[in-house]
Kinemage of the C-alpha trace (Angstrom):
@kinemage 1
@onewidth
@group {chain A} dominant
@subgroup {mainchain}
@vectorlist {calphas} color= white
{ca trp a 1} P -0.050 0.307 -0.134
{ca lys a 2} L 1.644 3.334 -0.710
{ca ser a 3} L 0.421 6.834 0.570
{ca ser a 4} L 0.078 10.107 -1.722
{ca lys a 5} L 1.898 12.757 -0.282
{ca ser a 6} L -1.374 14.893 1.020
{ca glu a 7} L -2.023 11.478 2.920
{ca arg a 8} L 0.867 11.413 4.704
{ca glu a 9} L 1.230 14.947 5.155
{ca ala a 10} L -2.195 15.131 6.609
{ca leu a 11} L -0.751 12.201 9.073
{ca gln a 12} L 1.804 14.305 10.539
{ca glu a 13} L -0.615 17.059 11.319
{ca thr a 14} L 0.306 18.149 15.060
{ca pro a 15} L -2.664 18.056 17.612
{ca glu a 16} L -2.842 21.827 17.433
{ca glu a 17} L -2.323 22.273 13.865
{ca leu a 18} L -5.730 19.743 13.330
{ca val a 19} L -7.647 21.937 16.242
{ca asp a 20} L -6.993 24.800 14.137
{ca ser a 21} L -8.233 24.024 10.966
{ca phe a 22} L -11.253 22.585 13.056
{ca trp a 23} L -11.613 26.464 13.967
{ca ala a 24} L -10.341 27.657 10.999
{ca thr a 25} L -13.191 25.782 9.307
{ca ile a 26} L -16.000 26.723 12.127
{ca ala a 27} L -15.190 30.359 11.525
{ca glu a 28} L -15.411 30.203 7.482
{ca glu a 29} L -18.811 28.629 8.109
{ca asp a 30} L -20.167 31.489 10.529
{ca glu a 31} L -19.079 33.958 8.272
{ca gln a 32} L -21.093 32.128 5.355
{ca gly a 33} L -23.898 31.724 7.071
{ca leu a 34} L -23.715 35.704 8.351
{ca tyr a 35} L -23.440 36.350 4.651
{ca ser a 36} L -26.635 34.101 3.318
{ca gly a 37} L -28.398 36.168 6.769
{ca thr a 38} L -27.892 39.368 5.026
{ca ile a 39} L -28.358 38.458 1.402
{ca asn a 40} L -31.488 36.711 3.028
{ca lys a 41} L -32.651 39.730 4.576
{ca ala a 42} L -32.177 42.271 1.583
{ca leu a 43} L -34.456 39.756 0.037
{ca ala a 44} L -37.243 39.719 2.253
{ca glu a 45} L -37.191 43.888 2.176
{ca cys a 46} L -37.453 43.746 -1.152
{ca leu a 47} L -40.406 41.472 -0.765
{ca gln a 48} L -41.569 43.999 2.251
{ca leu a 49} L -41.166 46.679 -0.495
{ca ile a 50} L -43.465 45.401 -3.648
{ca glu a 51} L -45.823 44.580 -1.267
{ca lys a 52} L -45.934 48.387 -0.558
{ca asp a 53} L -46.134 48.673 -4.132
{ca tyr a 54} L -42.744 50.616 -4.438
{ca pro a 55} L -42.149 51.438 -8.016
{ca gly a 56} L -40.740 48.268 -9.492
{ca asp a 57} L -38.382 49.875 -11.845
{ca glu a 58} L -35.966 50.735 -8.120
{ca ile a 59} L -36.716 47.254 -6.629
{ca his a 60} L -35.407 45.308 -9.590
{ca ser a 61} L -32.633 48.038 -10.242
{ca thr a 62} L -31.353 46.655 -6.317
{ca leu a 63} L -31.976 43.194 -7.529
{ca glu a 64} L -29.434 43.633 -10.360
{ca gln a 65} L -26.887 44.906 -8.167
{ca leu a 66} L -27.118 42.145 -5.315
{ca ile a 67} L -26.632 40.185 -8.656
{ca gln a 68} L -23.381 41.870 -9.349
{ca lys a 69} L -22.414 41.523 -5.812
{ca val a 70} L -23.527 38.070 -5.030
{ca pro a 71} L -23.957 36.221 -8.078
{ca asp a 72} L -24.302 33.204 -6.290
{ca ala a 73} L -27.817 34.990 -4.666
{ca lys a 74} L -29.765 33.126 -7.906
{ca lys a 75} L -29.142 29.818 -6.183
{ca leu a 76} L -32.056 30.915 -3.303
{ca ala a 77} L -35.728 30.671 -3.695
{ca lys a 78} L -36.246 34.045 -2.130
{ca tyr a 79} L -34.535 36.021 -4.872
{ca trp a 80} L -36.591 34.619 -7.492
{ca val a 81} L -39.885 35.198 -5.565
{ca cys a 82} L -39.040 38.566 -5.602
{ca arg a 83} L -38.655 38.202 -9.443
{ca val a 84} L -42.133 36.489 -10.161
{ca arg a 85} L -43.914 39.312 -7.639
{ca leu a 86} L -42.196 42.212 -9.996
{ca gly a 87} L -43.612 40.212 -13.019
{ca gln a 88} L -46.874 39.204 -11.986
{ca leu a 89} L -48.667 42.327 -13.706
{ca gly a 90} L -46.941 41.762 -16.736
{ca pro a 91} L -47.637 39.289 -19.747
{ca ile a 92} L -47.656 35.364 -18.513
{ca glu a 93} L -44.690 34.346 -20.585
{ca lys a 94} L -42.634 36.765 -18.707
{ca ile a 95} L -43.536 34.711 -15.856
{ca ile a 96} L -42.990 31.862 -17.403
{ca ala a 97} L -39.194 33.187 -18.388
{ca ile a 98} L -38.323 33.966 -14.813
{ca tyr a 99} L -38.997 30.049 -13.890
{ca glu a 100} L -37.202 28.409 -16.751
{ca glu a 101} L -34.162 31.094 -15.589
{ca ala a 102} L -34.525 30.245 -11.932
{ca ile a 103} L -34.210 26.606 -13.298
{ca leu a 104} L -31.542 27.027 -14.841
{ca ala a 105} L -29.278 28.833 -12.038
{ca gly a 106} L -30.118 26.026 -9.689
{ca ala a 107} L -32.630 27.767 -7.340
{ca gln a 108} L -33.294 25.798 -3.883
{ca val a 109} L -35.915 25.923 -1.625
């Protein structure tokens, strides 16, 4: 049996290095959670503005800015709910096109 270099290096890590690595991973996951929480909050605010009949062009602009900063936001269902709610007064074809975009973007609930 031959082990790869990375396997040997992993086996040679000290307990302190393993603990540091563990905490670094936890910190990264916490940061990602806070980041996604911020994105969800922004999307929830967009939905509230839609409910209050805020101008759709401004909300759409805000959503586009969000996607420019965080492209992965397109994978969140709440983003697509905002898009559909903005397009609900238009033709049904527009809603279907938004639904297709959501599927292609890999949106998940």
